[in-house]
C-alpha atoms as an extended CHARMM CRD file, in Angstrom:
* protein
*
       253  EXT
         1         1  MET       CA            190.1790000000      138.0790000000       48.4440000000  PROA      1               0.0000000000
         2         2  LYS       CA            191.5410000000      136.9780000000       51.8200000000  PROA      2               0.0000000000
         3         3  ARG       CA            193.0640000000      140.4130000000       52.4660000000  PROA      3               0.0000000000
         4         4  LYS       CA            189.7370000000      142.1660000000       51.8010000000  PROA      4               0.0000000000
         5         5  ALA       CA            187.9610000000      139.8650000000       54.2960000000  PROA      5               0.0000000000
         6         6  ILE       CA            190.5330000000      140.6260000000       56.9610000000  PROA      6               0.0000000000
         7         7  VAL       CA            190.2130000000      144.4100000000       56.4870000000  PROA      7               0.0000000000
         8         8  ILE       CA            186.4350000000      144.2740000000       56.7710000000  PROA      8               0.0000000000
         9         9  SER       CA            186.6420000000      142.1000000000       59.8900000000  PROA      9               0.0000000000
        10        10  VAL       CA            188.9880000000      144.5270000000       61.6040000000  PROA      10              0.0000000000
        11        11  CYS       CA            186.8600000000      147.5230000000       60.6520000000  PROA      11              0.0000000000
        12        12  PHE       CA            183.6920000000      146.0680000000       62.1590000000  PROA      12              0.0000000000
        13        13  THR       CA            185.5840000000      145.0590000000       65.2780000000  PROA      13              0.0000000000
        14        14  LEU       CA            186.6360000000      148.6460000000       65.7910000000  PROA      14              0.0000000000
        15        15  VAL       CA            183.3720000000      150.4670000000       65.1810000000  PROA      15              0.0000000000
        16        16  GLY       CA            181.6430000000      149.7620000000       68.4940000000  PROA      16              0.0000000000
        17        17  LEU       CA            178.9150000000      152.3720000000       68.9650000000  PROA      17              0.0000000000
        18        18  CYS       CA            180.2590000000      154.3280000000       66.0250000000  PROA      18              0.0000000000
        19        19  SER       CA            179.4440000000      154.3570000000       62.3160000000  PROA      19              0.0000000000
        20        20  SER       CA            182.0220000000      152.9120000000       59.9710000000  PROA      20              0.0000000000
        21        21  ALA       CA            183.0730000000      153.6000000000       56.4260000000  PROA      21              0.0000000000
        22        22  PHE       CA            180.8880000000      150.6410000000       55.4270000000  PROA      22              0.0000000000
        23        23  GLY       CA            177.7150000000      152.2320000000       56.7800000000  PROA      23              0.0000000000
        24        24  GLU       CA            175.7660000000      152.7220000000       59.9360000000  PROA      24              0.0000000000
        25        25  SER       CA            176.7780000000      150.5600000000       62.8950000000  PROA      25              0.0000000000
        26        26  SER       CA            174.3530000000      148.0180000000       64.3350000000  PROA      26              0.0000000000
        27        27  TYR       CA            174.4650000000      149.9270000000       67.6220000000  PROA      27              0.0000000000
        28        28  LEU       CA            173.2980000000      153.1740000000       66.0640000000  PROA      28              0.0000000000
        29        29  THR       CA            170.6410000000      151.2390000000       64.1090000000  PROA      29              0.0000000000
        30        30  ALA       CA            169.3910000000      149.7840000000       67.4210000000  PROA      30              0.0000000000
        31        31  TRP       CA            169.2940000000      153.2960000000       68.9070000000  PROA      31              0.0000000000
        32        32  LYS       CA            167.2520000000      154.6370000000       65.9800000000  PROA      32              0.0000000000
        33        33  THR       CA            164.8600000000      151.6850000000       66.1610000000  PROA      33              0.0000000000
        34        34  LYS       CA            164.3190000000      152.2600000000       69.9000000000  PROA      34              0.0000000000
        35        35  TYR       CA            163.7650000000      156.0240000000       69.5560000000  PROA      35              0.0000000000
        36        36  GLN       CA            161.9910000000      156.2670000000       66.2040000000  PROA      36              0.0000000000
        37        37  THR       CA            160.2840000000      159.5780000000       66.9680000000  PROA      37              0.0000000000
        38        38  SER       CA            163.4830000000      161.2560000000       68.1320000000  PROA      38              0.0000000000
        39        39  THR       CA            165.6140000000      163.5230000000       65.9420000000  PROA      39              0.0000000000
        40        40  ALA       CA            168.4250000000      163.7590000000       68.4870000000  PROA      40              0.0000000000
        41        41  GLU       CA            170.8800000000      161.9440000000       66.2310000000  PROA      41              0.0000000000
        42        42  THR       CA            170.1990000000      164.1780000000       63.2400000000  PROA      42              0.0000000000
        43        43  ASN       CA            170.1250000000      167.2160000000       65.5260000000  PROA      43              0.0000000000
        44        44  ILE       CA            173.7180000000      166.4680000000       66.4450000000  PROA      44              0.0000000000
        45        45  SER       CA            174.6850000000      165.7390000000       62.8080000000  PROA      45              0.0000000000
        46        46  ALA       CA            172.6620000000      165.2010000000       59.6460000000  PROA      46              0.0000000000
        47        47  THR       CA            175.5620000000      163.0470000000       58.2970000000  PROA      47              0.0000000000
        48        48  THR       CA            175.3110000000      159.4340000000       59.3560000000  PROA      48              0.0000000000
        49        49  SER       CA            179.1130000000      159.0620000000       59.4290000000  PROA      49              0.0000000000
        50        50  SER       CA            179.2730000000      161.7600000000       62.1450000000  PROA      50              0.0000000000
        51        51  GLN       CA            176.3660000000      160.5310000000       64.2490000000  PROA      51              0.0000000000
        52        52  CYS       CA            178.7460000000      158.3370000000       66.2700000000  PROA      52              0.0000000000
        53        53  VAL       CA            179.4610000000      161.4340000000       68.3980000000  PROA      53              0.0000000000
        54        54  LEU       CA            176.0120000000      160.8430000000       69.8800000000  PROA      54              0.0000000000
        55        55  CYS       CA            177.9420000000      158.4590000000       72.1690000000  PROA      55              0.0000000000
        56        56  HSD       CA            181.6620000000      158.8310000000       71.3830000000  PROA      56              0.0000000000
        57        57  PHE       CA            183.7400000000      161.8190000000       72.3970000000  PROA      57              0.0000000000
        58        58  ASN       CA            185.8170000000      162.1170000000       69.2670000000  PROA      58              0.0000000000
        59        59  GLY       CA            184.0680000000      159.6690000000       66.9960000000  PROA      59              0.0000000000
        60        60  THR       CA            186.2680000000      156.6820000000       67.7400000000  PROA      60              0.0000000000
        61        61  LYS       CA            185.5860000000      153.5440000000       69.7430000000  PROA      61              0.0000000000
        62        62  SER       CA            188.1840000000      154.2640000000       72.4160000000  PROA      62              0.0000000000
        63        63  THR       CA            186.5790000000      157.4720000000       73.7450000000  PROA      63              0.0000000000
        64        64  PHE       CA            183.1070000000      158.1980000000       75.0570000000  PROA      64              0.0000000000
        65        65  ASN       CA            180.9570000000      161.0980000000       76.1790000000  PROA      65              0.0000000000
        66        66  ALA       CA            178.9290000000      160.7390000000       79.3720000000  PROA      66              0.0000000000
        67        67  TYR       CA            175.9970000000      159.0260000000       77.6470000000  PROA      67              0.0000000000
        68        68  GLY       CA            178.1680000000      156.5570000000       75.7340000000  PROA      68              0.0000000000
        69        69  TRP       CA            180.1310000000      155.7540000000       78.8720000000  PROA      69              0.0000000000
        70        70  ALA       CA            176.9210000000      154.9440000000       80.7600000000  PROA      70              0.0000000000
        71        71  ILE       CA            175.8580000000      152.6050000000       77.9370000000  PROA      71              0.0000000000
        72        72  ARG       CA            179.2970000000      150.9650000000       77.8980000000  PROA      72              0.0000000000
        73        73  ALA       CA            179.0030000000      150.3160000000       81.6480000000  PROA      73              0.0000000000
        74        74  GLN       CA            175.6960000000      148.5220000000       81.0380000000  PROA      74              0.0000000000
        75        75  LEU       CA            177.3090000000      146.4050000000       78.3360000000  PROA      75              0.0000000000
        76        76  GLY       CA            180.2040000000      145.5610000000       80.6290000000  PROA      76              0.0000000000
        77        77  GLY       CA            182.6100000000      146.7010000000       77.9380000000  PROA      77              0.0000000000
        78        78  ALA       CA            181.4410000000      143.9370000000       75.6150000000  PROA      78              0.0000000000
        79        79  THR       CA            181.5440000000      144.4750000000       71.8470000000  PROA      79              0.0000000000
        80        80  GLY       CA            179.5550000000      142.9260000000       69.0360000000  PROA      80              0.0000000000
        81        81  VAL       CA            176.4110000000      142.5770000000       71.1160000000  PROA      81              0.0000000000
        82        82  ASN       CA            173.0970000000      141.9930000000       69.3680000000  PROA      82              0.0000000000
        83        83  SER       CA            170.2550000000      144.5010000000       69.1120000000  PROA      83              0.0000000000
        84        84  THR       CA            168.3420000000      142.9600000000       72.0330000000  PROA      84              0.0000000000
        85        85  VAL       CA            171.2490000000      143.4460000000       74.4380000000  PROA      85              0.0000000000
        86        86  MET       CA            171.9480000000      146.9230000000       73.0920000000  PROA      86              0.0000000000
        87        87  THR       CA            168.2970000000      147.9570000000       73.4810000000  PROA      87              0.0000000000
        88        88  ALA       CA            168.2920000000      146.6900000000       77.0720000000  PROA      88              0.0000000000
        89        89  ALA       CA            171.3760000000      148.8220000000       77.7890000000  PROA      89              0.0000000000
        90        90  LEU       CA            169.6490000000      151.8860000000       76.2570000000  PROA      90              0.0000000000
        91        91  VAL       CA            166.5840000000      151.3570000000       78.4960000000  PROA      91              0.0000000000
        92        92  ALA       CA            168.7870000000      150.8980000000       81.5660000000  PROA      92              0.0000000000
        93        93  VAL       CA            170.2980000000      154.3890000000       81.2120000000  PROA      93              0.0000000000
        94        94  GLU       CA            167.0920000000      156.2480000000       80.2880000000  PROA      94              0.0000000000
        95        95  ALA       CA            166.4210000000      157.5100000000       83.8180000000  PROA      95              0.0000000000
        96        96  LEU       CA            169.9460000000      158.8860000000       84.2390000000  PROA      96              0.0000000000
        97        97  ASN       CA            171.0020000000      162.4810000000       83.6630000000  PROA      97              0.0000000000
        98        98  SER       CA            174.2680000000      161.3910000000       82.1330000000  PROA      98              0.0000000000
        99        99  ASP       CA            175.5810000000      164.7660000000       80.9960000000  PROA      99              0.0000000000
       100       100  GLY       CA            174.7290000000      166.4050000000       84.3660000000  PROA      100             0.0000000000
       101       101  ASP       CA            172.5600000000      169.0060000000       82.6590000000  PROA      101             0.0000000000
       102       102  PRO       CA            171.5080000000      171.5110000000       85.3840000000  PROA      102             0.0000000000
       103       103  THR       CA            167.9010000000      171.2970000000       84.2260000000  PROA      103             0.0000000000
       104       104  GLY       CA            167.9300000000      167.7550000000       85.5810000000  PROA      104             0.0000000000
       105       105  TRP       CA            166.3260000000      166.1800000000       82.5230000000  PROA      105             0.0000000000
       106       106  SER       CA            166.8530000000      162.4490000000       82.1340000000  PROA      106             0.0000000000
       107       107  ASN       CA            168.4400000000      160.8420000000       79.0690000000  PROA      107             0.0000000000
       108       108  TRP       CA            164.9860000000      159.7490000000       77.9620000000  PROA      108             0.0000000000
       109       109  GLN       CA            163.5840000000      163.2570000000       78.2150000000  PROA      109             0.0000000000
       110       110  GLU       CA            166.4730000000      164.7280000000       76.2670000000  PROA      110             0.0000000000
       111       111  ILE       CA            166.1490000000      162.1120000000       73.5250000000  PROA      111             0.0000000000
       112       112  VAL       CA            162.3850000000      161.7900000000       73.1770000000  PROA      112             0.0000000000
       113       113  THR       CA            160.8910000000      165.0440000000       74.4480000000  PROA      113             0.0000000000
       114       114  TYR       CA            163.4700000000      167.6260000000       73.5270000000  PROA      114             0.0000000000
       115       115  ASN       CA            165.5550000000      165.9410000000       70.7780000000  PROA      115             0.0000000000
       116       116  THR       CA            168.6920000000      167.2090000000       72.4930000000  PROA      116             0.0000000000
       117       117  GLN       CA            171.9280000000      165.4900000000       73.5250000000  PROA      117             0.0000000000
       118       118  PRO       CA            172.0270000000      163.1830000000       76.5820000000  PROA      118             0.0000000000
       119       119  GLY       CA            175.8500000000      163.0510000000       76.4130000000  PROA      119             0.0000000000
       120       120  TRP       CA            176.7960000000      166.6430000000       75.7050000000  PROA      120             0.0000000000
       121       121  ARG       CA            176.4680000000      170.0450000000       77.4130000000  PROA      121             0.0000000000
       122       122  THR       CA            177.2540000000      173.5150000000       76.1590000000  PROA      122             0.0000000000
       123       123  GLY       CA            180.5250000000      175.0780000000       77.2630000000  PROA      123             0.0000000000
       124       124  ALA       CA            183.4890000000      173.4750000000       79.0300000000  PROA      124             0.0000000000
       125       125  ASN       CA            181.2550000000      171.0790000000       80.9620000000  PROA      125             0.0000000000
       126       126  ASN       CA            181.9740000000      167.7710000000       79.2510000000  PROA      126             0.0000000000
       127       127  THR       CA            184.0700000000      164.7530000000       80.1810000000  PROA      127             0.0000000000
       128       128  ASN       CA            186.0910000000      162.6100000000       77.7850000000  PROA      128             0.0000000000
       129       129  TYR       CA            186.0580000000      159.0100000000       79.0110000000  PROA      129             0.0000000000
       130       130  ASN       CA            188.6680000000      156.6500000000       77.6170000000  PROA      130             0.0000000000
       131       131  LYS       CA            188.2580000000      152.9000000000       77.7960000000  PROA      131             0.0000000000
       132       132  SER       CA            191.7840000000      152.7320000000       79.1510000000  PROA      132             0.0000000000
       133       133  GLY       CA            190.4080000000      154.2630000000       82.3830000000  PROA      133             0.0000000000
       134       134  THR       CA            191.5480000000      157.8840000000       81.9870000000  PROA      134             0.0000000000
       135       135  THR       CA            189.0960000000      160.7980000000       82.0450000000  PROA      135             0.0000000000
       136       136  THR       CA            189.5160000000      164.4320000000       81.0130000000  PROA      136             0.0000000000
       137       137  THR       CA            187.0410000000      166.9020000000       82.4720000000  PROA      137             0.0000000000
       138       138  GLY       CA            186.1840000000      170.5020000000       81.5970000000  PROA      138             0.0000000000
       139       139  GLN       CA            186.0170000000      169.8780000000       77.8730000000  PROA      139             0.0000000000
       140       140  ASN       CA            184.1340000000      171.8670000000       75.2620000000  PROA      140             0.0000000000
       141       141  PRO       CA            181.9910000000      169.9500000000       72.6910000000  PROA      141             0.0000000000
       142       142  ILE       CA            184.1250000000      168.8070000000       69.7450000000  PROA      142             0.0000000000
       143       143  THR       CA            183.6700000000      170.4210000000       66.3480000000  PROA      143             0.0000000000
       144       144  LEU       CA            181.5530000000      167.5470000000       65.0110000000  PROA      144             0.0000000000
       145       145  VAL       CA            178.8910000000      168.2570000000       67.6510000000  PROA      145             0.0000000000
       146       146  ALA       CA            176.2520000000      170.6680000000       66.3980000000  PROA      146             0.0000000000
       147       147  GLY       CA            172.5820000000      171.4110000000       66.9930000000  PROA      147             0.0000000000
       148       148  THR       CA            170.8060000000      171.9670000000       70.2940000000  PROA      148             0.0000000000
       149       149  LEU       CA            172.6580000000      170.2610000000       73.1300000000  PROA      149             0.0000000000
       150       150  ASP       CA            170.5230000000      171.1540000000       76.1780000000  PROA      150             0.0000000000
       151       151  PRO       CA            166.7920000000      171.6570000000       76.7240000000  PROA      151             0.0000000000
       152       152  VAL       CA            165.6700000000      175.2830000000       77.0950000000  PROA      152             0.0000000000
       153       153  THR       CA            163.7850000000      175.9850000000       80.3010000000  PROA      153             0.0000000000
       154       154  THR       CA            160.6640000000      178.1200000000       80.4910000000  PROA      154             0.0000000000
       155       155  SER       CA            159.8100000000      180.9190000000       82.9170000000  PROA      155             0.0000000000
       156       156  VAL       CA            157.1890000000      179.1280000000       84.9970000000  PROA      156             0.0000000000
       157       157  GLU       CA            157.5600000000      178.6950000000       88.7260000000  PROA      157             0.0000000000
       158       158  GLN       CA            155.5200000000      175.7210000000       89.8820000000  PROA      158             0.0000000000
       159       159  LEU       CA            154.1730000000      175.4890000000       93.4510000000  PROA      159             0.0000000000
       160       160  TYR       CA            152.7080000000      171.9870000000       93.2150000000  PROA      160             0.0000000000
       161       161  PHE       CA            151.4820000000      169.2940000000       90.8310000000  PROA      161             0.0000000000
       162       162  LYS       CA            149.1540000000      166.6320000000       92.2690000000  PROA      162             0.0000000000
       163       163  ALA       CA            147.2790000000      163.5930000000       90.9660000000  PROA      163             0.0000000000
       164       164  LYS       CA            144.1810000000      162.3170000000       92.8520000000  PROA      164             0.0000000000
       165       165  PRO       CA            142.0760000000      159.3340000000       91.8650000000  PROA      165             0.0000000000
       166       166  HSD       CA            138.2920000000      159.6410000000       91.6220000000  PROA      166             0.0000000000
       167       167  LYS       CA            135.6420000000      157.3590000000       90.2650000000  PROA      167             0.0000000000
       168       168  ASN       CA            136.0600000000      157.1050000000       86.4720000000  PROA      168             0.0000000000
       169       169  ASN       CA            139.0070000000      159.5480000000       86.3480000000  PROA      169             0.0000000000
       170       170  ILE       CA            142.2520000000      160.8100000000       87.8360000000  PROA      170             0.0000000000
       171       171  THR       CA            142.1840000000      164.5310000000       88.5380000000  PROA      171             0.0000000000
       172       172  LEU       CA            145.3720000000      166.4470000000       88.0750000000  PROA      172             0.0000000000
       173       173  LYS       CA            145.7990000000      169.8020000000       89.8220000000  PROA      173             0.0000000000
       174       174  TRP       CA            148.6780000000      172.2260000000       89.6920000000  PROA      174             0.0000000000
       175       175  LYS       CA            149.4600000000      175.7450000000       90.7630000000  PROA      175             0.0000000000
       176       176  THR       CA            152.0620000000      178.2090000000       89.6100000000  PROA      176             0.0000000000
       177       177  ALA       CA            153.6100000000      181.0120000000       91.5820000000  PROA      177             0.0000000000
       178       178  SER       CA            154.4220000000      183.0070000000       88.4610000000  PROA      178             0.0000000000
       179       179  GLU       CA            154.3930000000      182.6560000000       84.6730000000  PROA      179             0.0000000000
       180       180  THR       CA            156.2400000000      184.6570000000       82.0570000000  PROA      180             0.0000000000
       181       181  ASP       CA            155.2930000000      184.3160000000       78.3770000000  PROA      181             0.0000000000
       182       182  ASN       CA            153.6350000000      180.9850000000       79.0970000000  PROA      182             0.0000000000
       183       183  GLU       CA            151.4310000000      179.6610000000       76.2890000000  PROA      183             0.0000000000
       184       184  GLY       CA            150.0110000000      176.6480000000       78.1180000000  PROA      184             0.0000000000
       185       185  PHE       CA            150.4530000000      173.0850000000       79.3860000000  PROA      185             0.0000000000
       186       186  ASN       CA            150.4810000000      169.4740000000       78.2890000000  PROA      186             0.0000000000
       187       187  ILE       CA            149.9910000000      166.3540000000       80.4310000000  PROA      187             0.0000000000
       188       188  TRP       CA            152.1480000000      163.2860000000       79.7690000000  PROA      188             0.0000000000
       189       189  ARG       CA            151.3410000000      159.8280000000       81.1610000000  PROA      189             0.0000000000
       190       190  SER       CA            153.2760000000      156.5820000000       81.5750000000  PROA      190             0.0000000000
       191       191  ASP       CA            152.8260000000      153.1680000000       83.1880000000  PROA      191             0.0000000000
       192       192  GLU       CA            156.3080000000      153.4620000000       84.7060000000  PROA      192             0.0000000000
       193       193  LYS       CA            158.1620000000      156.3320000000       86.3140000000  PROA      193             0.0000000000
       194       194  SER       CA            161.1310000000      156.0650000000       83.9620000000  PROA      194             0.0000000000
       195       195  GLY       CA            159.1330000000      154.6380000000       81.0600000000  PROA      195             0.0000000000
       196       196  GLU       CA            157.9640000000      156.2450000000       77.8570000000  PROA      196             0.0000000000
       197       197  TYR       CA            155.3580000000      158.9940000000       78.3440000000  PROA      197             0.0000000000
       198       198  ALA       CA            152.5210000000      159.8460000000       75.9550000000  PROA      198             0.0000000000
       199       199  LYS       CA            150.6320000000      163.1380000000       75.8190000000  PROA      199             0.0000000000
       200       200  ILE       CA            146.9850000000      162.6720000000       76.8720000000  PROA      200             0.0000000000
       201       201  ASN       CA            145.4280000000      166.1030000000       76.2780000000  PROA      201             0.0000000000
       202       202  ASP       CA            144.1310000000      166.6910000000       72.7540000000  PROA      202             0.0000000000
       203       203  ALA       CA            144.8110000000      170.4180000000       72.7290000000  PROA      203             0.0000000000
       204       204  LEU       CA            147.1870000000      172.6750000000       74.6180000000  PROA      204             0.0000000000
       205       205  ILE       CA            145.7350000000      173.6200000000       78.0500000000  PROA      205             0.0000000000
       206       206  PRO       CA            145.7390000000      177.4590000000       77.8630000000  PROA      206             0.0000000000
       207       207  ALA       CA            147.7570000000      179.4590000000       80.3700000000  PROA      207             0.0000000000
       208       208  ASN       CA            145.7620000000      181.6780000000       82.7360000000  PROA      208             0.0000000000
       209       209  GLY       CA            148.6430000000      182.9050000000       84.8450000000  PROA      209             0.0000000000
       210       210  SER       CA            150.7030000000      186.0570000000       85.0590000000  PROA      210             0.0000000000
       211       211  ASN       CA            153.2870000000      187.2990000000       87.5120000000  PROA      211             0.0000000000
       212       212  SER       CA            150.9300000000      186.1260000000       90.2940000000  PROA      212             0.0000000000
       213       213  GLY       CA            150.4630000000      182.5830000000       88.8860000000  PROA      213             0.0000000000
       214       214  ALA       CA            147.2740000000      180.5230000000       88.6050000000  PROA      214             0.0000000000
       215       215  THR       CA            145.5660000000      177.2680000000       89.5260000000  PROA      215             0.0000000000
       216       216  TYR       CA            144.6840000000      174.5580000000       86.9840000000  PROA      216             0.0000000000
       217       217  LYS       CA            142.8180000000      171.2530000000       86.8040000000  PROA      217             0.0000000000
       218       218  TYR       CA            142.6500000000      168.4450000000       84.2340000000  PROA      218             0.0000000000
       219       219  LYS       CA            140.7240000000      165.1650000000       84.3920000000  PROA      219             0.0000000000
       220       220  ASP       CA            142.2030000000      162.0270000000       82.8420000000  PROA      220             0.0000000000
       221       221  LYS       CA            139.0880000000      160.0830000000       81.9440000000  PROA      221             0.0000000000
       222       222  SER       CA            140.9610000000      157.3910000000       80.0170000000  PROA      222             0.0000000000
       223       223  ALA       CA            142.6520000000      155.9230000000       83.0790000000  PROA      223             0.0000000000
       224       224  LYS       CA            141.8530000000      152.2140000000       83.5270000000  PROA      224             0.0000000000
       225       225  LYS       CA            140.4350000000      151.0390000000       86.8760000000  PROA      225             0.0000000000
       226       226  GLY       CA            143.0080000000      149.7500000000       89.3480000000  PROA      226             0.0000000000
       227       227  LYS       CA            146.0060000000      150.7810000000       87.2890000000  PROA      227             0.0000000000
       228       228  THR       CA            148.8730000000      152.9640000000       88.5200000000  PROA      228             0.0000000000
       229       229  TYR       CA            150.0040000000      155.8370000000       86.3400000000  PROA      229             0.0000000000
       230       230  PHE       CA            152.7300000000      158.4440000000       86.3840000000  PROA      230             0.0000000000
       231       231  PHE       CA            152.0610000000      161.9760000000       85.1070000000  PROA      231             0.0000000000
       232       232  LYS       CA            154.3480000000      164.7800000000       84.0280000000  PROA      232             0.0000000000
       233       233  LEU       CA            153.3930000000      168.3960000000       83.4960000000  PROA      233             0.0000000000
       234       234  GLU       CA            154.9100000000      170.2010000000       80.5430000000  PROA      234             0.0000000000
       235       235  THR       CA            154.9000000000      173.9890000000       79.9990000000  PROA      235             0.0000000000
       236       236  ILE       CA            155.1040000000      175.5530000000       76.5330000000  PROA      236             0.0000000000
       237       237  ASP       CA            156.0780000000      179.2170000000       76.1770000000  PROA      237             0.0000000000
       238       238  VAL       CA            155.2960000000      181.6750000000       73.3720000000  PROA      238             0.0000000000
       239       239  ASN       CA            158.5640000000      180.7810000000       71.6550000000  PROA      239             0.0000000000
       240       240  SER       CA            157.6830000000      177.0420000000       71.6720000000  PROA      240             0.0000000000
       241       241  ASN       CA            160.2550000000      176.2770000000       74.3640000000  PROA      241             0.0000000000
       242       242  SER       CA            159.1270000000      173.5290000000       76.7140000000  PROA      242             0.0000000000
       243       243  GLU       CA            159.9160000000      172.2550000000       80.1680000000  PROA      243             0.0000000000
       244       244  LEU       CA            158.8900000000      169.0630000000       81.9580000000  PROA      244             0.0000000000
       245       245  PHE       CA            158.4100000000      168.8100000000       85.7330000000  PROA      245             0.0000000000
       246       246  ASP       CA            159.0140000000      165.7590000000       87.9240000000  PROA      246             0.0000000000
       247       247  PRO       CA            156.2990000000      163.0630000000       87.7250000000  PROA      247             0.0000000000
       248       248  VAL       CA            153.5100000000      162.4120000000       90.2120000000  PROA      248             0.0000000000
       249       249  LYS       CA            151.7900000000      159.0210000000       90.7360000000  PROA      249             0.0000000000
       250       250  ALA       CA            148.2010000000      157.8840000000       91.2070000000  PROA      250             0.0000000000
       251       251  LYS       CA            146.2680000000      154.6280000000       91.0930000000  PROA      251             0.0000000000
       252       252  SER       CA            142.8590000000      154.8550000000       89.4850000000  PROA      252             0.0000000000
       253       253  LYS       CA            139.7560000000      153.6600000000       91.3370000000  PROA      253             0.0000000000
């Protein structure tokens, strides 16, 4: 009986961000609770025992991908933290582009908007971080990593995206220089620049552009007086690929 207790204790000490043979780790559970609408963890692997590669480079506690390494830095290398501390660490790294994806999408955008991987890139563009302090660059994704790793960009060239407050609404205006196979647009809004964004248009705003681009306008009539909002413009192409542009800010009158 004593031997069994010791084995279990050692196993849970070792799991860290990773799942163990005894089930899902508390860290992964905290991640899933924080990002309930995301399918990023099942996109990388439908098997719970392999979902530890969401943060770990080879599925063990001693190695990390770029996203896991950023979380570890927030935790100060501590292990056995509770869900509150873990959630705070997740929030702290949301605005980062941990994997250095050339699209520039933040960890939050990859997780929530695109259901892709904040710690992995396609090709030999990954870094294996070891808690001993060594790093190995130029690595391909390991065999356990599957699914879509990076967001797919659309063929829309944006000239500007502006938000201007008016009485009873905030008017959003944007102009494109060119559009290729663009289906339309969505508007996303948040109370904080790096916070969680919610889509505010009921239906897709139809594309009017072509190779010469077009000008668009949308009124946010649900904005509360005196409150500051951040807005992101999303494009959707005919193949359902999407792309988010940098946020703009406005304070409603």
